[in-house]
KOLLUM-884752 format. One record per residue: residue number from 0; residue in one letter; chain; x, y, z of N, C-alpha, C, O, CB in turn. Coordinates in nm, 4 decimals. Atoms other than C-alpha are relative to their C-alpha. Last residue first. Glycine has a CB too. Layout:
<atoms>
atom nr:NUM	rest:a	kette:A	n_east:X	n_north:Y	n_up:Z	ca_east:X	ca_north:Y	ca_up:Z	c_east:X	c_north:Y	c_up:Z	o_east:X	o_north:Y	o_up:Z	cb_east:X	cb_north:Y	cb_up:Z
...
</atoms>
This chain:
<atoms>
atom nr:37	rest:s	kette:A	n_east:0.1394	n_north:0.0282	n_up:-0.0341	ca_east:-1.5214	ca_north:-4.0843	ca_up:9.8450	c_east:-0.0218	c_north:0.0172	c_up:0.1494	o_east:-0.1332	o_north:-0.0021	o_up:0.1982	cb_east:-0.0393	cb_north:-0.1424	cb_up:-0.0438
atom nr:36	rest:y	kette:A	n_east:0.0541	n_north:-0.1066	n_up:-0.0843	ca_east:-1.1883	ca_north:-3.9094	ca_up:9.7860	c_east:-0.1456	c_north:-0.0216	c_up:0.0373	o_east:-0.2144	o_north:0.0726	o_up:0.0768	cb_east:0.0141	cb_north:0.1319	cb_up:-0.0696
atom nr:35	rest:l	kette:A	n_east:-0.0955	n_north:-0.0454	n_up:-0.1006	ca_east:-0.9844	ca_north:-4.2026	ca_up:9.6579	c_east:-0.0585	c_north:0.1018	c_up:0.0969	o_east:-0.0235	o_north:0.1048	o_up:0.2149	cb_east:0.1198	cb_north:0.0589	cb_up:-0.0672
atom nr:34	rest:i	kette:A	n_east:-0.0219	n_north:0.1075	n_up:-0.0978	ca_east:-1.2771	ca_north:-4.3641	ca_up:9.4766	c_east:0.0887	c_north:0.0482	c_up:0.1145	o_east:0.0587	o_north:0.0239	o_up:0.2314	cb_east:0.0637	cb_north:-0.1230	cb_up:-0.0681
atom nr:33	rest:g	kette:A	n_east:0.1313	n_north:0.0283	n_up:-0.0572	ca_east:-1.4031	ca_north:-4.0551	ca_up:9.2916	c_east:0.0122	c_north:-0.1053	c_up:0.1090	o_east:-0.0584	o_north:-0.1009	o_up:0.2098	cb_east:-0.0982	cb_north:-0.0467	cb_up:-0.1090
atom nr:32	rest:c	kette:A	n_east:0.0223	n_north:-0.1029	n_up:-0.1000	ca_east:-1.0417	ca_north:-3.9561	ca_up:9.2422	c_east:-0.1348	c_north:-0.0204	c_up:0.0676	o_east:-0.1511	o_north:0.0092	o_up:0.1859	cb_east:0.0078	cb_north:0.1391	cb_up:-0.0633
atom nr:31	rest:c	kette:A	n_east:-0.0966	n_north:0.0122	n_up:-0.1088	ca_east:-0.9765	ca_north:-4.2837	ca_up:9.0673	c_east:-0.0251	c_north:0.1007	c_up:0.1118	o_east:-0.0279	o_north:0.0645	o_up:0.2294	cb_east:0.1401	cb_north:0.0174	cb_up:-0.0536
atom nr:30	rest:v	kette:A	n_east:0.0000	n_north:0.1330	n_up:-0.0604	ca_east:-1.2934	ca_north:-4.2875	ca_up:8.8551	c_east:0.0900	c_north:-0.0079	c_up:0.1230	o_east:0.0428	o_north:-0.0350	o_up:0.2334	cb_east:0.0439	cb_north:-0.1029	cb_up:-0.1019
atom nr:29	rest:i	kette:A	n_east:0.1364	n_north:0.0327	n_up:-0.0408	ca_east:-1.3643	ca_north:-3.9231	ca_up:8.7697	c_east:-0.0013	c_north:-0.1329	c_up:0.0765	o_east:-0.0669	o_north:-0.1450	o_up:0.1800	cb_east:-0.0937	cb_north:-0.0072	cb_up:-0.1234
atom nr:28	rest:e	kette:A	n_east:0.0350	n_north:-0.0914	n_up:-0.1091	ca_east:-0.9991	ca_north:-3.8201	ca_up:8.7644	c_east:-0.1378	c_north:-0.0330	c_up:0.0542	o_east:-0.1617	o_north:-0.0250	o_up:0.1747	cb_east:0.0048	cb_north:0.1464	cb_up:-0.0475
atom nr:27	rest:v	kette:A	n_east:-0.0672	n_north:0.0455	n_up:-0.1214	ca_east:-0.9186	ca_north:-4.1281	ca_up:8.5572	c_east:-0.0373	c_north:0.0863	c_up:0.1195	o_east:-0.0582	o_north:0.0351	o_up:0.2295	cb_east:0.1511	cb_north:0.0007	cb_up:-0.0195
atom nr:26	rest:f	kette:A	n_east:0.0744	n_north:0.1181	n_up:-0.0448	ca_east:-1.1713	ca_north:-4.0378	ca_up:8.2897	c_east:0.0533	c_north:-0.0504	c_up:0.1334	o_east:-0.0221	o_north:-0.0924	o_up:0.2211	cb_east:0.0075	cb_north:-0.1117	cb_up:-0.1052
atom nr:25	rest:t	kette:A	n_east:0.1358	n_north:-0.0419	n_up:-0.0341	ca_east:-1.0199	ca_north:-3.6907	ca_up:8.2568	c_east:-0.0797	c_north:-0.1160	c_up:0.0576	o_east:-0.1424	o_north:-0.1032	o_up:0.1628	cb_east:-0.0711	cb_north:0.0567	cb_up:-0.1229
atom nr:24	rest:k	kette:A	n_east:0.0056	n_north:-0.0964	n_up:-0.1094	ca_east:-0.6597	ca_north:-3.8119	ca_up:8.2736	c_east:-0.1425	c_north:0.0340	c_up:0.0437	o_east:-0.1773	o_north:0.0193	o_up:0.1609	cb_east:0.0710	cb_north:0.1257	cb_up:-0.0405
atom nr:23	rest:l	kette:A	n_east:0.1439	n_north:-0.0212	n_up:-0.0135	ca_east:-0.6943	ca_north:-4.1184	ca_up:8.0533	c_east:-0.0282	c_north:0.0955	c_up:0.1145	o_east:-0.1087	o_north:0.0670	o_up:0.2031	cb_east:-0.0731	cb_north:-0.1333	cb_up:0.0221
atom nr:22	rest:l	kette:A	n_east:0.0643	n_north:-0.0075	n_up:0.1310	ca_east:-0.3351	ca_north:-4.1141	ca_up:7.9307	c_east:-0.1490	c_north:0.0307	c_up:0.0077	o_east:-0.2028	o_north:0.1034	o_up:-0.0758	cb_east:0.0203	cb_north:-0.1290	cb_up:-0.0738
atom nr:21	rest:v	kette:A	n_east:-0.0094	n_north:-0.1341	n_up:0.0567	ca_east:-0.1855	ca_north:-4.0286	ca_up:8.2702	c_east:-0.0802	c_north:0.0139	c_up:-0.1306	o_east:-0.1358	o_north:0.1200	o_up:-0.1590	cb_east:0.1461	cb_north:0.0350	cb_up:-0.0249
atom nr:20	rest:g	kette:A	n_east:-0.0220	n_north:0.0071	n_up:0.1450	ca_east:-0.2953	ca_north:-4.3368	ca_up:8.4602	c_east:-0.0048	c_north:0.1385	c_up:-0.0609	o_east:-0.1019	o_north:0.2120	o_up:-0.0428	cb_east:-0.1045	cb_north:-0.0907	cb_up:-0.0669
atom nr:19	rest:c	kette:A	n_east:0.1120	n_north:0.0690	n_up:0.0647	ca_east:-0.3939	ca_north:-4.4144	ca_up:8.8193	c_east:0.0221	c_north:-0.0172	c_up:-0.1494	o_east:-0.0100	o_north:-0.1220	o_up:-0.2053	cb_east:-0.1292	cb_north:0.0759	cb_up:0.0240
atom nr:18	rest:l	kette:A	n_east:0.0099	n_north:0.1330	n_up:-0.0585	ca_east:-0.0775	ca_north:-4.3323	ca_up:9.0141	c_east:-0.1068	c_north:-0.0827	c_up:-0.0706	o_east:-0.1014	o_north:-0.2057	o_up:-0.0713	cb_east:-0.0307	cb_north:0.0097	cb_up:0.1492
atom nr:17	rest:n	kette:A	n_east:-0.1193	n_north:0.0746	n_up:0.0403	ca_east:0.0028	ca_north:-4.0363	ca_up:8.7890	c_east:-0.0035	c_north:-0.1430	c_up:0.0532	o_east:0.0534	o_north:-0.2337	o_up:-0.0076	cb_east:0.1263	cb_north:0.0711	cb_up:0.0494
atom nr:16	rest:e	kette:A	n_east:0.0238	n_north:0.0605	n_up:0.1306	ca_east:-0.3563	ca_north:-3.9145	ca_up:8.8361	c_east:0.1179	c_north:-0.0853	c_up:-0.0454	o_east:0.0987	o_north:-0.1851	o_up:-0.1148	cb_east:-0.0282	cb_north:0.1078	cb_up:-0.1031
atom nr:15	rest:k	kette:A	n_east:0.0399	n_north:0.1388	n_up:-0.0234	ca_east:-0.2874	ca_north:-3.8519	ca_up:9.2073	c_east:-0.0156	c_north:-0.0759	c_up:-0.1307	o_east:-0.0016	o_north:-0.1981	o_up:-0.1340	cb_east:-0.1304	cb_north:-0.0052	cb_up:0.0789
atom nr:14	rest:y	kette:A	n_east:-0.1233	n_north:0.0745	n_up:-0.0282	ca_east:-0.0900	ca_north:-3.5345	ca_up:9.1337	c_east:-0.0308	c_north:-0.1469	c_up:0.0258	o_east:0.0594	o_north:-0.2307	o_up:0.0235	cb_east:0.0738	cb_north:0.0606	cb_up:0.1211
atom nr:13	rest:d	kette:A	n_east:-0.0983	n_north:-0.0247	n_up:0.1054	ca_east:-0.3877	ca_north:-3.3733	ca_up:8.9582	c_east:0.1286	c_north:-0.0784	c_up:0.0232	o_east:0.1862	o_north:-0.1314	o_up:-0.0718	cb_east:0.0311	cb_north:0.1488	cb_up:-0.0091
atom nr:12	rest:c	kette:A	n_east:-0.0067	n_north:0.1191	n_up:0.0838	ca_east:-0.6366	ca_north:-3.5325	ca_up:9.1974	c_east:0.1068	c_north:0.0125	c_up:-0.1077	o_east:0.1487	o_north:-0.0875	o_up:-0.1662	cb_east:-0.1347	cb_north:-0.0265	cb_up:-0.0640
atom nr:11	rest:e	kette:A	n_east:-0.0491	n_north:0.1100	n_up:-0.0829	ca_east:-0.5731	ca_north:-3.2688	ca_up:9.4619	c_east:0.0193	c_north:-0.1261	c_up:-0.0830	o_east:0.1117	o_north:-0.2041	o_up:-0.0599	cb_east:-0.0967	cb_north:-0.0275	cb_up:0.1157
atom nr:10	rest:i	kette:A	n_east:-0.1373	n_north:-0.0309	n_up:-0.0404	ca_east:-0.6043	ca_north:-2.9883	ca_up:9.2069	c_east:0.0599	c_north:-0.1149	c_up:0.0803	o_east:0.1752	o_north:-0.1525	o_up:0.0590	cb_east:0.0040	cb_north:0.1298	cb_up:0.0823
atom nr:9	rest:t	kette:A	n_east:-0.0887	n_north:0.0092	n_up:0.1171	ca_east:-0.9150	ca_north:-3.1405	ca_up:9.0448	c_east:0.1463	c_north:0.0217	c_up:0.0380	o_east:0.2338	o_north:-0.0515	o_up:-0.0083	cb_east:-0.0416	cb_north:0.1026	cb_up:-0.1060
atom nr:8	rest:k	kette:A	n_east:-0.1200	n_north:0.0735	n_up:-0.0403	ca_east:-1.0847	ca_north:-3.1966	ca_up:9.3818	c_east:0.1015	c_north:-0.0114	c_up:-0.1132	o_east:0.1970	o_north:-0.0885	o_up:-0.1039	cb_east:-0.0379	cb_north:-0.1386	cb_up:0.0486
atom nr:7	rest:e	kette:A	n_east:-0.0584	n_north:-0.0685	n_up:-0.1161	ca_east:-1.3496	ca_north:-2.9315	ca_up:9.3261	c_east:0.1312	c_north:-0.0642	c_up:0.0429	o_east:0.2179	o_north:0.0019	o_up:0.1001	cb_east:-0.0983	cb_north:-0.0005	cb_up:0.1170
atom nr:6	rest:q	kette:A	n_east:-0.0445	n_north:-0.1319	n_up:0.0441	ca_east:-1.4238	ca_north:-3.0626	ca_up:8.9765	c_east:0.0708	c_north:0.0729	c_up:0.1137	o_east:0.1736	o_north:0.1373	o_up:0.0926	cb_east:-0.1192	cb_north:0.0832	cb_up:-0.0510
atom nr:5	rest:v	kette:A	n_east:-0.1220	n_north:0.0203	n_up:0.0778	ca_east:-1.4377	ca_north:-3.4192	ca_up:9.1081	c_east:0.0573	c_north:0.1338	c_up:-0.0441	o_east:0.1785	o_north:0.1548	o_up:-0.0390	cb_east:-0.0277	cb_north:-0.0892	cb_up:-0.1223
atom nr:4	rest:l	kette:A	n_east:-0.1037	n_north:0.0351	n_up:-0.0963	ca_east:-1.6916	ca_north:-3.3171	ca_up:9.3719	c_east:0.1342	c_north:-0.0162	c_up:-0.0702	o_east:0.2372	o_north:0.0295	o_up:-0.0207	cb_east:-0.0371	cb_north:-0.1289	cb_up:0.0751
atom nr:3	rest:v	kette:A	n_east:-0.0337	n_north:-0.1237	n_up:-0.0710	ca_east:-1.9021	ca_north:-3.1439	ca_up:9.1068	c_east:0.1134	c_north:-0.0262	c_up:0.0982	o_east:0.2058	o_north:0.0544	o_up:0.1095	cb_east:-0.1238	cb_north:0.0567	cb_up:0.0742
atom nr:2	rest:h	kette:A	n_east:-0.0887	n_north:-0.0811	n_up:0.0854	ca_east:-1.8924	ca_north:-3.4532	ca_up:8.8871	c_east:0.0461	c_north:0.1269	c_up:0.0700	o_east:0.1600	o_north:0.1706	o_up:0.0531	cb_east:-0.0707	cb_north:0.0366	cb_up:-0.1302
atom nr:1	rest:p	kette:A	n_east:0.0031	n_north:-0.1384	n_up:-0.0521	ca_east:-2.0351	ca_north:-3.6675	ca_up:9.1668	c_east:0.0958	c_north:0.0893	c_up:-0.0757	o_east:0.2057	o_north:0.1183	o_up:-0.0283	cb_east:0.0346	cb_north:0.0026	cb_up:0.1493
atom nr:0	rest:m	kette:A	n_east:-0.1325	n_north:-0.0568	n_up:-0.0236	ca_east:-2.0821	ca_north:-3.9846	ca_up:8.9530	c_east:-0.0107	c_north:0.1467	c_up:0.0481	o_east:-0.0739	o_north:0.2289	o_up:-0.0184	cb_east:0.0854	cb_north:-0.0084	cb_up:-0.1295
</atoms>
């Protein structure tokens, strides 16, 4: 998992998390954002 990439995309993924799941924000950012911004 490109943790650094996720960290840099935190702001962009912040509004995307609502589409993936709010409860698992941190985990979701790694998974969903990792897929959306691959």
